[in-house]
Jmol script that loads the backbone (N, CA, C; Angstrom):
load data "model"
ATOM      1  N   MET A   1       0.496  -1.138   0.093  1.00  0.00           N
ATOM      2  CA  MET A   1       0.069   0.430   0.324  1.00  0.00           C
ATOM      3  C   MET A   1       0.641   1.095  -0.017  1.00  0.00           C
ATOM      4  N   LYS A   2       0.388   2.125  -0.907  1.00  0.00           N
ATOM      5  CA  LYS A   2       1.464   3.084  -0.980  1.00  0.00           C
ATOM      6  C   LYS A   2       0.412   4.291  -0.316  1.00  0.00           C
ATOM      7  N   ILE A   3       1.330   4.915   0.694  1.00  0.00           N
ATOM      8  CA  ILE A   3       0.627   6.095   1.662  1.00  0.00           C
ATOM      9  C   ILE A   3       0.667   7.438   1.029  1.00  0.00           C
ATOM     10  N   THR A   4      -0.140   7.943   0.807  1.00  0.00           N
ATOM     11  CA  THR A   4      -0.989   9.222  -0.259  1.00  0.00           C
ATOM     12  C   THR A   4      -0.759  10.448   0.979  1.00  0.00           C
ATOM     13  N   PRO A   5      -0.786  11.804  -0.155  1.00  0.00           N
ATOM     14  CA  PRO A   5      -0.885  12.789   1.160  1.00  0.00           C
ATOM     15  C   PRO A   5      -2.053  12.571   1.672  1.00  0.00           C
ATOM     16  N   LYS A   6      -3.339  12.460   1.218  1.00  0.00           N
ATOM     17  CA  LYS A   6      -4.576  12.285   1.345  1.00  0.00           C
ATOM     18  C   LYS A   6      -5.048  11.092   3.164  1.00  0.00           C
ATOM     19  N   VAL A   7      -4.290   9.973   2.455  1.00  0.00           N
ATOM     20  CA  VAL A   7      -4.121   9.029   3.489  1.00  0.00           C
ATOM     21  C   VAL A   7      -3.383   9.535   4.635  1.00  0.00           C
ATOM     22  N   LEU A   8      -1.935  10.670   4.198  1.00  0.00           N
ATOM     23  CA  LEU A   8      -1.672  10.493   5.740  1.00  0.00           C
ATOM     24  C   LEU A   8      -2.210  12.204   6.332  1.00  0.00           C
ATOM     25  N   PHE A   9      -3.123  12.930   5.275  1.00  0.00           N
ATOM     26  CA  PHE A   9      -3.837  13.614   6.049  1.00  0.00           C
ATOM     27  C   PHE A   9      -4.737  13.442   7.069  1.00  0.00           C
ATOM     28  N   VAL A  10      -5.674  12.062   6.617  1.00  0.00           N
ATOM     29  CA  VAL A  10      -6.430  11.788   7.133  1.00  0.00           C
ATOM     30  C   VAL A  10      -6.093  10.776   8.618  1.00  0.00           C
ATOM     31  N   MET A  11      -4.888  10.536   8.778  1.00  0.00           N
ATOM     32  CA  MET A  11      -4.178   9.823   9.990  1.00  0.00           C
ATOM     33  C   MET A  11      -3.805  10.927  10.706  1.00  0.00           C
ATOM     34  N   ILE A  12      -3.322  12.100  10.345  1.00  0.00           N
ATOM     35  CA  ILE A  12      -2.998  13.263  11.485  1.00  0.00           C
ATOM     36  C   ILE A  12      -4.018  13.398  11.851  1.00  0.00           C
ATOM     37  N   PHE A  13      -5.147  13.655  11.121  1.00  0.00           N
ATOM     38  CA  PHE A  13      -6.576  14.564  11.753  1.00  0.00           C
ATOM     39  C   PHE A  13      -6.732  13.581  12.527  1.00  0.00           C
ATOM     40  N   TRP A  14      -7.072  12.116  12.576  1.00  0.00           N
ATOM     41  CA  TRP A  14      -7.791  11.411  13.948  1.00  0.00           C
ATOM     42  C   TRP A  14      -6.503  11.125  14.782  1.00  0.00           C
ATOM     43  N   MET A  15      -5.258  11.003  14.314  1.00  0.00           N
ATOM     44  CA  MET A  15      -4.611  11.075  16.026  1.00  0.00           C
ATOM     45  C   MET A  15      -4.633  12.644  16.783  1.00  0.00           C
ATOM     46  N   THR A  16      -5.259  13.560  16.174  1.00  0.00           N
ATOM     47  CA  THR A  16      -5.090  14.690  16.674  1.00  0.00           C
ATOM     48  C   THR A  16      -6.677  14.215  17.715  1.00  0.00           C
ATOM     49  N   ILE A  17      -7.741  13.974  16.789  1.00  0.00           N
ATOM     50  CA  ILE A  17      -8.716  14.013  17.911  1.00  0.00           C
ATOM     51  C   ILE A  17      -8.560  13.364  18.510  1.00  0.00           C
ATOM     52  N   VAL A  18      -8.165  11.852  18.283  1.00  0.00           N
ATOM     53  CA  VAL A  18      -8.022  10.871  19.576  1.00  0.00           C
ATOM     54  C   VAL A  18      -7.224  11.579  20.603  1.00  0.00           C
ATOM     55  N   THR A  19      -5.777  11.881  20.410  1.00  0.00           N
ATOM     56  CA  THR A  19      -4.941  12.899  21.404  1.00  0.00           C
ATOM     57  C   THR A  19      -6.040  13.851  22.324  1.00  0.00           C
ATOM     58  N   GLY A  20      -6.476  14.325  21.827  1.00  0.00           N
ATOM     59  CA  GLY A  20      -6.972  15.628  22.230  1.00  0.00           C
ATOM     60  C   GLY A  20      -8.193  14.976  22.977  1.00  0.00           C
ATOM     61  N   ALA A  21      -9.457  14.049  22.964  1.00  0.00           N
ATOM     62  CA  ALA A  21      -9.775  13.291  23.484  1.00  0.00           C
ATOM     63  C   ALA A  21      -9.337  12.724  24.436  1.00  0.00           C
ATOM     64  N   ILE A  22      -8.205  12.111  24.653  1.00  0.00           N
ATOM     65  CA  ILE A  22      -7.634  11.413  26.003  1.00  0.00           C
ATOM     66  C   ILE A  22      -6.800  12.965  26.872  1.00  0.00           C
ATOM     67  N   PHE A  23      -6.275  13.592  26.109  1.00  0.00           N
ATOM     68  CA  PHE A  23      -5.779  14.729  26.776  1.00  0.00           C
ATOM     69  C   PHE A  23      -7.314  15.437  27.923  1.00  0.00           C
ATOM     70  N   SER A  24      -8.215  15.689  27.247  1.00  0.00           N
ATOM     71  CA  SER A  24      -9.851  15.612  28.016  1.00  0.00           C
ATOM     72  C   SER A  24      -9.990  15.896  28.982  1.00  0.00           C
ATOM     73  N   ILE A  25      -9.913  13.743  28.821  1.00  0.00           N
ATOM     74  CA  ILE A  25     -10.208  12.793  29.783  1.00  0.00           C
ATOM     75  C   ILE A  25      -9.234  13.288  30.846  1.00  0.00           C
ATOM     76  N   ASN A  26      -8.073  12.862  30.523  1.00  0.00           N
ATOM     77  CA  ASN A  26      -7.150  13.011  31.850  1.00  0.00           C
ATOM     78  C   ASN A  26      -7.118  14.621  32.360  1.00  0.00           C
ATOM     79  N   ALA A  27      -7.688  15.531  31.725  1.00  0.00           N
ATOM     80  CA  ALA A  27      -7.729  17.162  32.547  1.00  0.00           C
ATOM     81  C   ALA A  27      -8.848  16.924  33.662  1.00  0.00           C
ATOM     82  N   PHE A  28     -10.167  16.184  33.123  1.00  0.00           N
ATOM     83  CA  PHE A  28     -11.036  16.311  34.083  1.00  0.00           C
ATOM     84  C   PHE A  28     -11.693  15.352  35.149  1.00  0.00           C
ATOM     85  N   PHE A  29     -10.814  14.240  34.938  1.00  0.00           N
ATOM     86  CA  PHE A  29     -10.852  13.246  35.414  1.00  0.00           C
ATOM     87  C   PHE A  29      -9.339  13.041  36.491  1.00  0.00           C
ATOM     88  N   ASN A  30      -8.371  13.284  35.767  1.00  0.00           N
ATOM     89  CA  ASN A  30      -7.303  13.350  36.716  1.00  0.00           C
ATOM     90  C   ASN A  30      -6.351  12.364  36.790  1.00  0.00           C
ATOM     91  N   ILE A  31      -6.523  11.206  35.621  1.00  0.00           N
ATOM     92  CA  ILE A  31      -6.126   9.939  35.283  1.00  0.00           C
ATOM     93  C   ILE A  31      -4.666   9.990  35.648  1.00  0.00           C
ATOM     94  N   PRO A  32      -4.060   8.836  36.314  1.00  0.00           N
ATOM     95  CA  PRO A  32      -2.632   8.510  36.582  1.00  0.00           C
ATOM     96  C   PRO A  32      -2.138   8.150  34.933  1.00  0.00           C
ATOM     97  N   ASP A  33      -0.515   9.176  35.291  1.00  0.00           N
ATOM     98  CA  ASP A  33       0.410   8.658  33.993  1.00  0.00           C
ATOM     99  C   ASP A  33       0.372   7.222  33.418  1.00  0.00           C
ATOM    100  N   GLU A  34       0.174   6.463  34.700  1.00  0.00           N
ATOM    101  CA  GLU A  34       0.585   4.739  34.035  1.00  0.00           C
ATOM    102  C   GLU A  34      -0.665   4.280  33.718  1.00  0.00           C
ATOM    103  N   ILE A  35      -1.677   5.007  33.570  1.00  0.00           N
ATOM    104  CA  ILE A  35      -3.100   4.496  32.775  1.00  0.00           C
ATOM    105  C   ILE A  35      -3.161   5.722  31.211  1.00  0.00           C
ATOM    106  N   THR A  36      -2.499   6.471  31.289  1.00  0.00           N
ATOM    107  CA  THR A  36      -2.741   7.725  30.147  1.00  0.00           C
ATOM    108  C   THR A  36      -1.474   7.445  29.283  1.00  0.00           C
ATOM    109  N   GLY A  37      -0.327   7.123  29.640  1.00  0.00           N
ATOM    110  CA  GLY A  37       0.689   6.942  28.729  1.00  0.00           C
ATOM    111  C   GLY A  37       0.105   5.347  27.642  1.00  0.00           C
ATOM    112  N   PRO A  38      -0.159   4.336  28.154  1.00  0.00           N
ATOM    113  CA  PRO A  38      -0.499   3.329  27.095  1.00  0.00           C
ATOM    114  C   PRO A  38      -1.838   3.343  26.521  1.00  0.00           C
ATOM    115  N   ALA A  39      -2.532   4.539  26.918  1.00  0.00           N
ATOM    116  CA  ALA A  39      -4.216   4.762  26.196  1.00  0.00           C
ATOM    117  C   ALA A  39      -3.337   5.773  25.074  1.00  0.00           C
ATOM    118  N   PHE A  40      -2.435   6.607  25.096  1.00  0.00           N
ATOM    119  CA  PHE A  40      -2.327   7.450  23.691  1.00  0.00           C
ATOM    120  C   PHE A  40      -1.638   6.194  22.889  1.00  0.00           C
ATOM    121  N   PHE A  41      -0.411   5.306  23.257  1.00  0.00           N
ATOM    122  CA  PHE A  41       0.303   4.596  22.635  1.00  0.00           C
ATOM    123  C   PHE A  41      -1.247   3.485  21.893  1.00  0.00           C
ATOM    124  N   LEU A  42      -1.851   3.162  22.558  1.00  0.00           N
ATOM    125  CA  LEU A  42      -2.878   1.934  22.063  1.00  0.00           C
ATOM    126  C   LEU A  42      -3.909   2.508  21.061  1.00  0.00           C
ATOM    127  N   SER A  43      -4.147   3.929  21.303  1.00  0.00           N
ATOM    128  CA  SER A  43      -5.102   4.653  20.739  1.00  0.00           C
ATOM    129  C   SER A  43      -4.364   5.192  19.240  1.00  0.00           C
ATOM    130  N   ILE A  44      -3.342   5.727  19.121  1.00  0.00           N
ATOM    131  CA  ILE A  44      -2.316   6.124  18.088  1.00  0.00           C
ATOM    132  C   ILE A  44      -2.050   4.597  17.142  1.00  0.00           C
ATOM    133  N   GLY A  45      -1.948   3.995  17.807  1.00  0.00           N
ATOM    134  CA  GLY A  45      -1.655   2.524  17.140  1.00  0.00           C
ATOM    135  C   GLY A  45      -2.811   1.920  16.151  1.00  0.00           C
ATOM    136  N   MET A  46      -4.323   1.966  16.989  1.00  0.00           N
ATOM    137  CA  MET A  46      -5.926   1.946  16.599  1.00  0.00           C
ATOM    138  C   MET A  46      -6.080   2.995  15.312  1.00  0.00           C
ATOM    139  N   THR A  47      -5.438   4.033  15.392  1.00  0.00           N
ATOM    140  CA  THR A  47      -6.174   5.143  14.330  1.00  0.00           C
ATOM    141  C   THR A  47      -4.917   4.888  13.216  1.00  0.00           C
ATOM    142  N   ILE A  48      -3.662   4.237  13.228  1.00  0.00           N
ATOM    143  CA  ILE A  48      -3.014   4.296  12.205  1.00  0.00           C
ATOM    144  C   ILE A  48      -3.424   3.207  11.549  1.00  0.00           C
ATOM    145  N   SER A  49      -3.674   2.189  12.460  1.00  0.00           N
ATOM    146  CA  SER A  49      -3.979   0.516  11.459  1.00  0.00           C
ATOM    147  C   SER A  49      -5.276   0.986  10.926  1.00  0.00           C
ATOM    148  N   SER A  50      -6.426   1.115  11.459  1.00  0.00           N
ATOM    149  CA  SER A  50      -7.328   1.411  11.149  1.00  0.00           C
ATOM    150  C   SER A  50      -7.670   2.069   9.994  1.00  0.00           C
ATOM    151  N   THR A  51      -6.879   3.553   9.648  1.00  0.00           N
ATOM    152  CA  THR A  51      -6.601   4.055   8.226  1.00  0.00           C
ATOM    153  C   THR A  51      -5.953   3.222   7.446  1.00  0.00           C
ATOM    154  N   ILE A  52      -5.434   2.769   7.569  1.00  0.00           N
ATOM    155  CA  ILE A  52      -4.259   1.877   6.239  1.00  0.00           C
ATOM    156  C   ILE A  52      -5.271   1.102   5.954  1.00  0.00           C
ATOM    157  N   ASN A  53      -6.164   0.292   6.578  1.00  0.00           N
ATOM    158  CA  ASN A  53      -7.182  -0.985   6.588  1.00  0.00           C
ATOM    159  C   ASN A  53      -7.997  -0.338   5.955  1.00  0.00           C
ATOM    160  N   TYR A  54      -8.426   0.944   6.070  1.00  0.00           N
ATOM    161  CA  TYR A  54      -9.864   1.384   5.404  1.00  0.00           C
ATOM    162  C   TYR A  54      -9.342   1.858   4.083  1.00  0.00           C
ATOM    163  N   TYR A  55      -8.090   2.382   3.849  1.00  0.00           N
ATOM    164  CA  TYR A  55      -7.469   2.940   2.621  1.00  0.00           C
ATOM    165  C   TYR A  55      -6.864   1.747   1.623  1.00  0.00           C
ATOM    166  N   ARG A  56      -6.891   0.641   1.992  1.00  0.00           N
ATOM    167  CA  ARG A  56      -6.082  -0.317   1.147  1.00  0.00           C
ATOM    168  C   ARG A  56      -6.666  -0.971   0.347  1.00  0.00           C
TER     169      ARG A  56
END
end "model"
wireframe off; spacefill off
backbone 0.3
color backbone group
């Protein structure tokens, strides 16, 4: 699969949305870093994987 500028833009857009959601939840509920760190890692990984699979 070739990563085109459109796919890259969509990936960055959704990674921004997911990261903003995690930051908002973390600020509102004051979640420990031991939970927030893996949540960032997993959510960005799922975003990249689902975007690449969608445009395959």
